[in-house]
N, C-alpha and C positions, 0 to 999 in steps of 0.2 A: 504494500500500500504506500503510495507516495505522500509527501507532506501536504500536497494540495487536497488529496482525498481525506486526510486526517482533518484538515481545516474545514472542509465541506461537511463532514460528518459532525464535527463539533458545533459548527454553525447551526446545523439542522437541530441538534439536541438542545442548544441554547434557545433557539426560537421556540421550540415546543415548551420548554420550561417557562419562558417569558409569557407565552399564551396562557399557560396554566395559572401563573401568578395574576395576570390581568383578568382572567375569568373569575377568580376567587375574590378579587379586590372589590371593596364597597364604594370606591371612588368618592370618598367623603370630602376631599378638597380638590377643586379644579381651578385651572388658570387658562386664560386664552393664550395660545402660543402660535407663532408663525410656523407653518409647515413648509420647509424648504423644498421638498419634493413637488408638492402640488402648488406652491406659491400662493397659498391662501392661509386663513386663520382657522383654528379649531380649538374647542375646549379640550384640554388634556388633563388627565388625572395627575396630581402632584406626586402620588405614591408610586404608581406602576407605569406611568407615562403612556397609558392607553389613549388613543384619540377617540373622543366620545361623541362630539356633535359639532355642527357649525354654529357659531354665535349668530344671534339676530343682528340686524343692522344697528339697533339701539345699543346692544351689548358691545358691539365692535366700536361704535362711536365713543361710548364711555371709556373703553379701553384705550383708544387712540388719543383722546383729549383728556389730559389729567384735570382733576378738579381745581378750581381757582382757590389758591390758598391765601390770598390777600384779603 
């Protein structure tokens, strides 16, 4: 087995482990994050990093424009 085969097998195993963690997670805290692959924004779980949903326009606007602190 080559090193590339080892890496591919390890990657597959780690992805399955991450999916299991994300399936069991309660997603109690979420943050809007920019998704570099899709070039858009998504709600992401802070604990397991699962992409959960697209933010509404109002949520995205509130995220982009910080509150006035003066």
